MARRO-116387 format. One line per field, with one value per residue: residue number from 1; z, y, x of N, C-alpha, C in turn; residue in three letters. Coordinates in Angstrom, 2 decimals, m for minus. Atoms other than C-alpha are relative to their C-alpha. Example, Ala and Ser with C-alpha at 12.3 -4.5 7.8 and 13.67 -1.06 7.14 Angstrom:
BEGIN
i	1	2
n.c3	0.00	m0.06
n.c2	m1.19	m1.19
n.c1	0.89	m0.82
ca.c3	7.80	7.14
ca.c2	m4.50	m1.06
ca.c1	12.30	13.67
c.c3	0.00	0.73
c.c2	1.20	1.09
c.c1	0.90	m0.77
aa	ALA	SER
end
This chain:
BEGIN
i	1	2	3	4	5	6	7	8	9	10	11	12	13	14	15	16	17	18	19	20	21	22	23	24	25	26	27	28	29	30	31	32	33	34	35	36	37	38	39	40	41	42	43	44
n.c3	1.14	0.23	1.29	0.38	0.46	0.23	0.27	1.55	0.08	1.45	0.77	0.05	0.07	1.51	0.28	m0.27	m1.06	0.22	1.50	m0.04	m0.70	0.27	m0.85	0.55	m0.85	0.17	1.00	m0.33	1.01	m0.55	m0.27	m1.32	m1.05	m0.30	m0.62	m1.16	m0.85	m0.60	m0.03	m1.16	m1.42	m0.04	m0.13	m1.31
n.c2	m0.62	m0.72	0.47	m0.93	1.15	m0.65	1.16	m0.04	0.29	0.52	m0.26	1.41	1.08	0.66	1.37	1.02	m0.53	m0.57	m0.84	m1.40	m0.84	m1.01	m0.86	m0.94	m0.59	m1.39	m0.44	m1.21	0.04	0.38	m0.95	m0.53	1.37	0.09	m1.26	0.24	1.18	0.29	m1.38	m0.92	0.34	0.35	m0.95	m0.21
n.c1	0.25	1.44	0.72	1.30	0.91	1.17	1.39	0.57	1.30	0.53	1.30	0.91	m0.98	0.05	0.35	m0.96	m0.61	m1.35	m0.39	m0.72	0.48	m0.16	0.01	m0.02	m1.30	m0.15	m0.99	m1.24	m0.82	m1.18	m1.00	0.44	m0.11	m1.69	m0.53	0.88	m0.39	m1.72	m0.77	0.45	m0.14	m1.22	m0.10	0.38
ca.c3	18.05	17.46	15.00	13.72	13.43	11.51	11.57	8.37	7.68	4.96	2.95	2.18	2.17	m0.89	m3.02	m2.55	0.28	m1.47	m4.40	m4.51	m2.19	m3.27	m1.14	m2.03	m0.76	m2.27	m5.15	m5.08	m7.63	m7.48	m7.29	m4.33	m2.51	m2.86	m1.64	1.39	2.34	1.95	1.35	3.88	7.00	6.50	6.89	10.52
ca.c2	12.77	15.47	14.15	15.63	13.10	14.36	12.21	11.15	11.57	9.26	10.37	6.77	3.27	2.12	m0.88	m2.34	m2.10	m1.73	1.18	4.47	7.38	10.93	13.98	17.27	19.41	22.68	24.33	25.82	26.25	24.17	27.10	28.41	25.08	24.88	28.33	27.66	24.24	24.89	28.56	30.46	28.33	28.63	32.50	32.02
ca.c1	10.42	7.49	4.79	1.51	m1.68	m4.37	m7.75	m9.30	m13.05	m14.62	m18.11	m18.79	m17.19	m15.59	m16.56	m12.97	m11.00	m7.77	m6.28	m5.48	m5.78	m6.40	m5.40	m6.27	m3.07	m3.83	m1.80	1.78	4.18	7.50	9.89	7.83	7.82	11.61	11.93	9.42	11.01	14.87	15.77	13.53	14.34	18.12	17.34	15.61
c.c3	m0.16	m1.21	0.12	m0.40	m0.52	m0.45	m1.38	0.24	m1.69	m0.32	m0.30	m0.23	m1.52	m0.40	0.35	1.21	m0.10	m1.62	0.64	0.85	m0.52	1.00	m0.62	0.99	m0.40	m1.35	0.21	m1.04	0.40	0.65	1.42	1.01	0.11	1.03	1.62	0.83	0.38	m0.04	1.25	1.33	0.02	0.54	1.72	0.85
c.c2	0.50	m0.62	0.48	m1.20	1.01	m1.28	0.06	m0.16	m0.92	0.30	m1.43	m1.07	m0.42	m1.34	m0.95	0.17	0.40	1.12	1.12	1.03	1.50	1.14	1.28	1.11	1.67	0.11	0.97	m0.64	m0.47	1.01	0.53	m0.83	0.14	1.12	0.01	m1.10	m0.01	1.43	0.82	m0.43	0.61	1.62	0.46	m0.16
c.c1	m1.47	m0.64	m1.28	m0.73	m1.11	m1.44	m0.80	m1.53	m0.41	m1.51	m0.66	1.09	m0.27	m0.32	1.27	0.75	1.68	0.27	0.26	m0.73	0.16	m0.11	0.11	1.05	0.01	1.21	1.30	1.03	1.50	1.36	m0.63	0.27	1.46	0.36	m0.43	0.96	1.28	0.74	m0.45	0.50	1.57	0.05	m0.61	0.61
aa	MET	PRO	ALA	LEU	GLY	ILE	PRO	LEU	THR	VAL	ASP	SER	GLN	PRO	GLU	GLU	SER	THR	GLY	ASN	ALA	ARG	VAL	ASP	ALA	GLY	GLN	ARG	ALA	LEU	GLY	ALA	TRP	ILE	TYR	LEU	LYS	TYR	ILE	ALA	PRO	ALA	TRP	ARG
end
């Protein structure tokens, strides 16, 4: 199974070792995401 690994970099160590993570993945409208994910590949 093909997989993509992305190394993470940390600016500073957190005070606690557990908690939430935040990833900035950009912005895309829901309709555009659905089109690119499901509709466009059907025509390729």
